[in-house]
C-alpha positions as CSV (number, residue, x, y, z in Angstrom):
1,X,63.3,89.3,90.9
2,X,64.5,85.6,91.2
3,X,65.5,85.6,87.5
4,X,67.4,88.6,87.8
5,X,69.3,87.2,90.8
6,X,69.9,84.0,88.7
7,X,71.3,86.0,85.8
8,X,73.4,88.0,87.9
9,X,74.6,84.8,89.6
10,X,75.4,83.2,86.3
11,X,77.1,86.3,85.0
12,X,79.7,86.3,88.1
13,X,80.1,82.7,87.9
14,X,81.1,82.7,84.2
15,X,83.4,85.7,84.9
16,X,85.4,83.9,87.5
17,X,85.4,80.7,85.4
18,X,86.7,82.8,82.5
19,X,89.3,84.4,84.7
20,X,90.5,81.0,86.0
21,X,90.6,79.6,82.5
22,X,92.9,82.7,81.2
23,X,95.2,82.1,84.2
24,X,95.1,78.4,83.8
25,X,96.1,78.7,79.9
26,X,98.7,81.4,80.5
27,X,100.3,79.0,83.3
28,X,100.5,76.0,81.0
29,X,102.0,78.1,78.1
30,X,104.6,79.3,80.6
31,X,105.1,75.9,81.9
32,X,105.6,74.5,78.6
33,X,107.9,77.0,77.2
34,X,109.9,76.8,80.6
35,X,110.4,73.0,80.0
36,X,111.3,73.5,76.4
37,X,114.0,76.3,77.2
38,X,115.3,74.4,80.3
39,X,115.7,70.9,78.8
40,X,118.3,71.8,76.1
41,X,120.3,74.0,78.5
42,X,120.5,71.0,80.8
43,X,121.8,68.8,78.1
44,X,124.3,71.2,76.9
45,X,125.7,71.7,80.3
46,X,125.8,67.8,80.9
47,X,127.8,67.5,77.5
48,X,130.2,70.3,78.5
49,X,131.0,68.6,81.9
50,X,131.7,65.5,80.2
């Protein structure tokens, strides 16, 4: 019974870790794309105002 509980704990733990990893990767990609899109727009507006 102890082994079954350990296996169930590891399964749940790895599931949560995988979910967290997916959220972190998607957030990182979104942030990277956001910075890449935002920076050129800021430079273009700065050049237009000068």
